C-alpha positions as CSV (number, residue, x, y, z in Angstrom):
1,M,-9.7,-15.8,-0.4
2,I,-8.7,-12.2,-0.6
3,P,-5.1,-11.9,-2.0
4,L,-2.9,-9.9,0.4
5,P,0.8,-9.9,0.7
6,S,2.6,-12.3,3.0
7,S,6.0,-13.7,3.5
8,G,5.6,-16.8,1.3
9,A,8.3,-18.8,-0.5
10,A,10.3,-17.1,-3.2
11,A,9.0,-17.6,-6.8
12,E,11.3,-19.0,-9.5
13,P,11.3,-16.6,-12.5
14,I,9.5,-17.8,-15.6
15,F,10.3,-14.9,-18.0
16,R,13.6,-13.2,-18.8
17,D,11.8,-9.8,-19.2
18,R,8.6,-8.3,-20.6
19,A,9.7,-8.6,-24.2
20,D,10.4,-12.4,-23.7
21,A,6.9,-12.7,-22.1
22,G,5.3,-10.9,-25.1
23,R,7.0,-13.2,-27.7
24,R,5.8,-16.3,-25.9
25,L,2.3,-14.8,-25.4
26,A,1.9,-14.3,-29.2
27,R,2.0,-18.0,-29.8
28,P,-1.5,-18.9,-28.5
29,L,-2.8,-15.9,-30.3
30,A,-1.6,-17.0,-33.7
31,R,-5.1,-17.4,-35.1
32,Y,-5.4,-13.6,-35.0
33,A,-2.2,-13.0,-37.1
34,A,-2.5,-10.5,-40.0
35,D,-6.2,-9.9,-39.2
36,P,-7.0,-6.2,-40.0
37,D,-9.8,-6.2,-37.5
38,V,-7.5,-7.1,-34.6
39,V,-6.0,-4.4,-32.3
40,V,-3.5,-5.3,-29.6
41,V,-3.8,-2.8,-26.7
42,G,-1.1,-2.7,-24.0
43,L,-1.9,-1.3,-20.6
44,A,0.4,1.5,-19.7
45,R,3.0,1.2,-18.6
46,G,4.0,-2.3,-17.7
47,G,1.9,-4.1,-20.3
48,V,3.2,-2.0,-23.2
49,P,6.5,-3.9,-23.9
50,V,4.5,-7.2,-23.7
51,A,1.8,-6.0,-26.1
52,Y,4.3,-4.5,-28.5
53,E,5.9,-8.0,-29.0
54,V,2.5,-9.6,-29.3
55,A,1.4,-7.1,-32.0
56,A,4.7,-7.4,-33.8
57,G,4.5,-11.2,-33.8
58,L,0.9,-11.1,-35.1
59,G,1.5,-8.3,-37.6
60,V,-1.6,-6.3,-36.3
61,T,-2.4,-2.8,-35.0
62,F,-0.7,-1.8,-31.8
63,A,-2.1,0.8,-29.3
64,V,-1.7,1.9,-25.7
65,L,-4.4,2.4,-23.1
66,S,-3.7,4.1,-19.7
67,A,-5.1,2.5,-16.6
68,R,-4.3,3.2,-13.0
69,R,-4.5,0.9,-10.0
70,I,-5.8,2.6,-6.8
71,G,-3.6,1.0,-4.2
72,V,-4.3,0.1,-0.6
73,P,-2.7,2.7,1.7
74,G,0.6,1.2,2.9
75,M,0.2,-1.7,0.4
76,E,0.1,0.1,-2.9
77,E,0.9,-3.1,-4.9
78,V,-2.6,-4.4,-3.7
79,A,-5.5,-2.9,-5.5
80,L,-8.6,-1.4,-4.0
81,G,-9.8,-0.8,-7.5
82,A,-8.8,0.9,-10.7
83,I,-9.7,3.5,-13.3
84,A,-9.0,3.5,-17.0
85,E,-8.8,6.0,-19.9
86,G,-12.0,6.6,-21.7
87,S,-14.2,6.1,-18.5
88,R,-14.6,8.2,-15.3
89,R,-15.8,5.1,-13.5
90,F,-14.0,3.6,-10.5
91,V,-14.0,-0.2,-10.7
92,P,-13.8,-1.7,-7.2
93,N,-11.9,-4.8,-6.2
94,A,-12.9,-7.3,-3.6
95,V,-10.1,-6.0,-1.3
96,L,-12.1,-2.7,-0.9
97,Q,-14.9,-4.4,0.9
98,Y,-12.7,-6.8,2.8
99,I,-10.6,-4.0,4.4
100,G,-13.4,-1.6,4.6
101,V,-11.7,1.5,3.2
102,P,-14.1,4.5,3.5
103,L,-15.6,5.7,0.3
104,D,-14.5,9.3,0.9
105,L,-10.9,8.1,1.2
106,V,-11.3,6.0,-2.0
107,E,-12.5,9.2,-3.8
108,R,-9.5,11.1,-2.5
109,L,-7.1,8.4,-3.7
110,T,-8.9,8.1,-7.1
111,A,-8.7,11.9,-7.7
112,G,-4.9,11.8,-7.3
113,E,-4.6,8.8,-9.7
114,R,-7.0,10.4,-12.2
115,V,-4.6,13.4,-12.6
116,E,-1.8,11.0,-13.5
117,L,-4.1,9.0,-15.8
118,D,-5.0,12.1,-17.7
119,R,-1.4,13.1,-17.9
120,Q,-0.4,9.8,-19.3
121,A,-3.2,9.6,-21.8
122,S,-2.4,13.1,-23.1
123,L,1.2,12.3,-23.4
124,F,0.7,9.0,-25.3
125,R,-2.0,10.4,-27.6
126,S,0.4,13.2,-28.6
127,T,2.4,10.5,-30.4
128,R,-0.2,8.2,-31.8
129,A,-4.0,8.6,-31.9
130,F,-6.0,5.8,-30.4
131,P,-7.7,3.6,-33.0
132,D,-11.4,3.2,-33.5
133,L,-12.4,-0.1,-31.7
134,R,-16.0,-0.4,-33.0
135,D,-16.7,-3.8,-34.4
136,R,-13.1,-4.9,-34.0
137,I,-11.4,-7.7,-32.0
138,V,-9.5,-6.1,-29.1
139,V,-6.7,-8.0,-27.4
140,L,-5.9,-6.4,-24.1
141,V,-2.4,-7.2,-22.8
142,D,-0.8,-6.6,-19.4
143,D,2.4,-8.0,-17.9
144,G,0.5,-10.1,-15.3
145,L,-2.8,-10.5,-13.4
146,A,-2.5,-10.1,-9.7
147,T,-5.9,-8.8,-8.5
148,G,-7.3,-8.0,-12.0
149,A,-8.4,-4.5,-11.0
150,T,-6.7,-2.6,-13.8
151,L,-7.7,-5.1,-16.4
152,R,-11.3,-5.0,-15.3
153,A,-11.3,-1.2,-15.5
154,A,-9.7,-1.4,-19.0
155,V,-12.2,-4.1,-20.2
156,R,-15.2,-1.9,-19.1
157,S,-13.6,1.1,-20.8
158,V,-13.0,-0.8,-24.0
159,R,-16.6,-2.1,-24.0
160,N,-17.8,1.5,-24.2
161,A,-16.3,1.6,-27.7
162,Q,-18.5,-1.3,-28.8
163,P,-15.9,-3.8,-30.1
164,K,-16.9,-7.1,-31.6
165,R,-14.9,-9.2,-29.2
166,V,-12.7,-8.5,-26.1
167,V,-9.8,-10.8,-25.4
168,V,-7.4,-10.5,-22.4
169,A,-4.0,-12.1,-22.7
170,V,-1.4,-12.1,-19.9
171,P,1.8,-14.1,-19.3
172,V,1.1,-15.0,-15.7
173,A,-1.8,-14.7,-13.3
174,S,-3.1,-15.7,-9.9
175,R,-5.9,-18.3,-10.2
176,W,-8.1,-16.2,-8.0
177,A,-7.8,-13.2,-10.3
178,A,-8.2,-15.2,-13.4
179,D,-11.5,-16.7,-12.1
180,E,-12.7,-13.3,-11.2
181,L,-12.0,-11.7,-14.6
182,R,-13.0,-14.6,-16.9
183,P,-16.8,-13.9,-16.8
184,E,-16.2,-10.3,-18.0
185,V,-14.3,-11.1,-21.2
186,D,-15.0,-13.1,-24.3
187,E,-11.7,-15.0,-23.9
188,L,-8.9,-15.1,-21.4
189,I,-5.5,-16.4,-22.3
190,V,-2.9,-17.0,-19.5
191,L,0.3,-18.8,-20.0
192,F,1.0,-19.7,-16.4
193,T,-1.1,-19.7,-13.2
194,P,1.5,-20.8,-10.6
195,L,0.7,-21.8,-7.1
196,G,1.6,-19.3,-4.4
197,F,1.1,-16.4,-6.7
198,E,1.0,-13.0,-4.9
199,L,2.9,-10.4,-6.9
200,I,3.8,-10.2,-10.6
201,E,7.5,-9.1,-10.1
202,P,9.0,-12.4,-8.9
203,W,8.1,-14.2,-12.1
204,Y,10.4,-12.0,-14.1
205,R,14.2,-11.9,-13.9
206,D,14.1,-8.3,-15.1
207,Y,11.1,-6.3,-13.9
208,R,12.4,-2.8,-13.9
209,P,9.8,-0.1,-14.1
210,V,8.6,1.0,-17.6
211,T,9.1,4.7,-18.1
212,D,7.0,7.2,-20.2
213,D,10.0,7.5,-22.6
214,A,10.0,3.7,-23.1
215,V,6.3,3.7,-24.0
216,L,6.8,6.6,-26.4
217,S,9.7,5.0,-28.1
218,L,7.6,1.9,-28.9
219,L,4.8,4.2,-30.1
220,A,6.9,6.6,-32.2
221,G,10.4,5.5,-32.8
222,P,13.9,6.4,-31.3
223,L,14.0,7.6,-27.8
224,R,16.0,10.7,-28.6
225,R,13.1,12.0,-30.8
226,V,10.5,11.8,-28.0
227,S,12.5,13.0,-25.0
228,M,11.8,16.6,-25.9
229,T,8.2,15.8,-26.4
230,V,8.0,14.3,-22.9
231,R,9.5,17.5,-21.4
232,D,7.4,19.9,-23.4
233,I,4.1,18.1,-22.6
234,S,5.0,17.7,-18.9
235,E,5.7,21.5,-18.7
236,R,2.4,22.3,-20.5
237,L,0.4,20.0,-18.2
238,G,2.2,21.5,-15.2
239,R,1.2,25.0,-16.1
240,A,-2.4,23.9,-16.8
241,L,-2.7,22.1,-13.4
242,G,-1.0,25.0,-11.5
243,G,1.9,22.9,-10.3
244,P,4.2,19.9,-11.0
245,T,2.5,16.9,-12.7
246,A,4.5,14.3,-10.8
247,Q,2.5,12.7,-8.0
248,P,4.0,12.8,-4.5
249,R,5.6,9.6,-3.6
250,D,4.9,7.8,-0.3
251,D,8.0,5.8,0.2
252,E,9.3,4.1,3.3
253,R,13.0,3.4,3.9
254,P,14.5,0.7,6.1
255,V,16.1,1.8,9.4
256,V,18.2,-0.1,11.9
257,I,18.2,1.4,15.4
258,P,20.7,0.5,18.1
259,V,19.2,-0.7,21.3
260,A,21.0,-1.9,24.5
261,D,21.0,-5.6,23.5
262,G,21.1,-5.5,19.7
263,M,19.4,-3.8,16.8
264,A,15.7,-3.0,16.2
265,V,14.7,-3.1,12.5
266,G,12.0,-0.9,11.1
267,A,10.5,1.0,8.1
268,L,10.3,4.8,8.4
269,G,7.8,6.6,6.2
270,M,6.9,10.2,5.7
271,P,3.5,11.6,4.6
272,P,3.2,12.7,1.0
273,W,3.5,16.5,0.5
274,P,3.4,18.8,-2.5
275,A,6.8,19.7,-4.1
276,A,6.2,23.3,-3.1
277,S,6.7,22.4,0.5
278,A,10.1,20.9,0.0
279,G,13.0,21.9,2.3
280,P,12.7,23.2,5.9
281,R,9.0,23.8,5.6
282,R,8.4,20.0,5.3
283,S,8.3,19.8,9.1
284,H,5.1,21.9,9.2
285,H,3.4,19.2,7.2
286,V,4.2,16.3,9.6
287,R,1.6,16.2,12.4
288,G,3.4,13.6,14.5
289,L,5.3,10.3,14.5
290,A,3.3,7.0,14.9
291,I,5.5,4.1,16.0
292,L,3.8,0.8,15.2
293,A,5.6,-1.6,17.6
294,H,5.5,-5.3,16.9
295,A,6.8,-7.9,19.4
296,A,7.5,-10.7,16.8
297,A,10.3,-10.6,14.2
298,G,8.9,-9.7,10.8
299,G,5.5,-8.7,12.3
300,R,5.9,-5.1,11.0
301,N,5.3,-6.4,7.5
302,N,1.9,-8.0,8.0
303,Y,-0.9,-6.4,6.0
304,R,-2.6,-4.8,9.1
305,E,0.5,-2.9,10.1
306,R,1.2,-1.8,6.5
307,Y,-2.4,-0.6,6.0
308,L,-2.6,1.3,9.2
309,A,0.8,3.0,8.6
310,G,-0.3,3.9,5.1
311,R,-3.6,5.3,6.3
312,L,-1.8,7.4,8.9
313,R,0.6,8.8,6.4
314,L,-2.3,9.9,4.2
315,S,-3.4,12.0,7.2
316,G,-0.1,13.7,7.7
317,Y,1.7,11.4,10.2
318,A,5.2,10.0,9.8
319,T,5.2,6.3,10.6
320,L,7.8,3.8,11.9
321,R,6.8,0.2,11.6
322,L,9.1,-1.5,14.1
323,D,10.1,-5.1,15.0
324,L,11.3,-5.1,18.6
325,A,12.6,-8.6,18.6
326,T,16.4,-8.8,18.0
327,K,18.5,-11.7,16.9
328,A,20.5,-11.5,20.1
329,T,17.6,-12.0,22.5
330,P,14.3,-13.0,20.8
331,P,11.3,-12.7,23.1
332,A,9.3,-15.7,24.3
333,V,5.8,-15.4,23.1
334,D,4.5,-18.9,23.9
335,G,3.1,-18.2,27.4
336,S,6.3,-19.3,29.2
337,T,7.1,-18.0,32.7
338,S,9.7,-15.6,31.2
339,L,7.0,-13.7,29.2
340,G,6.6,-10.9,31.7
341,T,10.3,-10.2,31.8
342,D,10.4,-10.2,28.0
343,V,7.6,-7.6,27.8
344,D,9.6,-5.3,30.1
345,Q,12.8,-5.9,27.9
346,L,10.8,-5.1,24.8
347,A,9.4,-2.0,26.4
348,T,12.9,-0.8,27.2
349,R,13.9,-1.3,23.6
350,L,10.8,0.7,22.5
351,A,11.6,3.5,24.9
352,T,15.2,3.6,23.5
353,V,13.7,3.9,19.9
354,C,11.6,6.9,21.0
355,D,14.8,8.5,22.4
356,W,16.6,7.8,19.1
357,A,13.7,9.4,17.1
358,I,13.9,12.6,19.2
359,H,17.7,12.9,19.2
360,A,17.9,12.1,15.5
361,R,15.3,14.9,14.8
362,I,13.0,12.5,12.9
363,L,10.2,14.6,11.4
364,G,7.1,14.2,13.6
365,A,9.1,13.2,16.7
366,H,7.8,16.3,18.6
367,R,4.5,14.3,19.1
368,I,5.2,10.5,19.4
369,S,2.3,8.1,19.4
370,L,2.8,4.4,20.3
371,I,0.6,1.9,18.5
372,G,0.6,-1.8,19.4
373,S,-1.6,-4.9,19.3
374,G,-1.6,-8.0,21.4
375,L,1.7,-8.4,23.1
376,G,2.9,-5.2,21.4
377,G,0.1,-3.3,23.1
378,A,1.4,-4.3,26.5
379,V,4.9,-3.2,25.4
380,A,3.6,0.2,24.2
381,L,1.8,0.8,27.6
382,I,4.9,-0.1,29.6
383,A,7.2,2.0,27.3
384,A,4.8,5.0,27.8
385,A,5.2,4.5,31.6
386,H,9.0,4.6,31.1
387,R,8.8,7.9,29.2
388,P,6.0,9.9,30.8
389,R,7.2,13.2,29.2
390,G,8.3,11.7,25.9
391,I,5.1,10.0,24.7
392,S,2.1,12.0,23.4
393,S,-0.4,9.1,23.1
394,V,-0.9,5.4,23.1
395,V,-3.2,3.3,20.9
396,V,-3.5,-0.4,21.6
397,R,-5.7,-3.1,19.9
398,S,-6.7,-6.4,21.5
399,A,-3.8,-5.7,23.9
400,R,-2.5,-8.2,26.5
401,V,-3.1,-5.5,29.2
402,D,-2.6,-8.1,31.9
403,L,1.1,-8.1,31.1
404,A,1.3,-4.3,31.6
405,E,-0.7,-4.2,34.8
406,H,2.3,-3.1,36.9
407,A,2.8,0.0,34.7
408,L,-0.7,1.2,34.1
409,A,-0.9,3.6,37.0
410,T,2.2,5.5,35.8
411,V,1.1,6.0,32.2
412,Q,0.6,9.8,31.7
413,A,-0.3,9.8,28.0
414,P,-3.9,9.6,26.8
415,V,-4.7,5.9,25.8
416,L,-7.1,4.5,23.3
417,L,-8.0,0.9,24.0
418,I,-9.6,-0.8,20.9
419,V,-11.1,-4.2,21.2
420,G,-13.2,-6.3,18.8
421,G,-16.8,-6.4,20.0
422,G,-16.8,-10.2,19.6
423,D,-13.7,-10.7,21.8
424,R,-15.4,-10.7,25.2
425,Q,-12.5,-11.9,27.3
426,T,-10.2,-9.1,26.0
427,L,-12.9,-6.6,26.3
428,V,-13.4,-7.3,30.0
429,A,-9.6,-7.2,30.6
430,N,-9.3,-3.9,28.8
431,A,-12.3,-2.4,30.8
432,E,-10.5,-3.3,34.0
433,A,-7.2,-1.7,32.7
434,R,-9.0,1.5,31.8
435,R,-9.9,2.0,35.4
436,K,-6.3,1.7,36.4
437,L,-4.9,4.1,33.8
438,S,-4.2,7.5,35.3
439,R,-6.0,9.8,32.8
440,G,-7.5,10.2,29.4
441,A,-8.2,6.5,28.7
442,R,-11.0,5.6,26.2
443,L,-12.3,2.1,25.6
444,L,-13.6,1.5,22.1
445,P,-15.3,-1.8,21.3
446,M,-15.5,-2.3,17.5
447,P,-18.7,-4.1,16.5
448,H,-18.4,-7.0,14.1
449,A,-14.7,-7.4,14.8
450,G,-12.9,-10.2,16.5
451,Q,-9.5,-10.4,18.2
452,A,-7.5,-10.3,14.9
453,F,-9.7,-7.8,13.1
454,D,-9.8,-10.1,10.1
455,E,-13.6,-9.7,9.5
456,P,-14.7,-7.7,6.4
457,G,-14.5,-4.0,7.0
458,A,-12.8,-4.3,10.4
459,L,-9.4,-3.1,9.4
460,G,-10.7,-0.1,7.5
461,G,-12.9,0.9,10.5
462,L,-9.9,0.5,12.8
463,G,-7.8,2.9,10.7
464,E,-10.5,5.6,10.7
465,Q,-10.9,5.4,14.5
466,V,-7.2,5.7,15.1
467,V,-6.8,8.6,12.7
468,S,-9.8,10.4,14.1
469,W,-8.6,10.0,17.7
470,L,-5.0,11.2,16.9
471,D,-6.5,14.1,14.9
472,R,-8.5,15.2,18.0
473,L,-5.4,15.0,20.2
474,A,-3.3,17.0,17.6
475,T,-5.6,20.0,18.1
476,K,-4.5,20.3,21.7
477,P,-1.7,22.6,22.7
478,H,1.7,21.7,21.3
479,I,4.1,19.8,23.6
480,T,7.8,19.7,22.9
481,L,9.0,16.2,23.8
482,R,12.4,15.5,25.1
483,A,14.4,12.3,25.6
484,P,16.2,11.6,28.8
485,T,19.7,12.8,28.9
């Protein structure tokens, strides 16, 4: 099974912090104590405090190796793969093939992470040279093993140095990742492999981010002695690279939007942009606003919505992942007789959210695209009919177009109907809906995909088709959208 985030039960923390985990991890490694051939290597940055305690407990050499996870767009905590210092090779993860992320996009993401990898490596080597690993026992340590991507990249990098033995030691791991990694190392030590493991963070009470300064302090002494070093090196790297060394962040922030009968909850995200474009010019880097509307409470957080939103942001679109269900009047989604009424109610909420985005001057709201699947697809089509001059385009996947039949003829925006090639019933219904739409409708069957797009490669292919279609529309003359007064 491919490990992707879900809303599972909360984990009970096992470790107080990374230092506590490191002290406990040193115990099963006691046979390596005081061995001059042993080098404990912590993965920067999260694994360094753990490795420091392991090395201190064993009385052996301590070193730091930089490795970078290449995150899934929109789900950066899930790895597509990783790269590590000492090797230019990208090490793929099983998630890459499952989602179907295009290789050119992987190369683009990897190039950005490689800049940060080189920056980290130069920074940490300025304090302590990396030891020679030839014919030595290398104990690679990280703070946990979720997918294993960064550790696999680190293992392959370390193997290039021809060590005698490679041991990986982590405090906590998913069973899936441990089984994947075990054949690549001489020994794997894991303290805990709990059921329901998805992310590392819940197993620590204190899992605050590890900074460059914290790593340097463990490598070289008091923090006040290395702060100037951090600043000096960052400035030098900035000049060498022709700009700031910090990578642009792609953060989303929660939003609560008032609608007539309650509050709609969402996550608003902006595309990454270079620091040089900060300020008023940022608006020129946002191509539009994609509202990913979900009919069920919590649906905005499923991995399909997160990936699609992340992929859109990489192409310059702001995104709003939106739950249309409110606590006051949750919709019926069980096929009851009130379902049609509920779809219209949800569409009214979505139209209100579009008005809010325009009035609030959300970046990208000059060109709003509605994106929905299943019941949410019907809602998006009806909302577009409600706002014929306020919606730039509509994308629906495996949509319940039968529930929007009464509104199809009044939809003025271009529509992309995406259906899994294996979903014959939905394909027939969408073909009929296409004939009823007023203009610009395109029906796109996706081969090798079913209704939920769970098949390997289906989600990645979906993302590329949506981005490509929106990009083509974005080249058409600019339209200034207005909300009803």
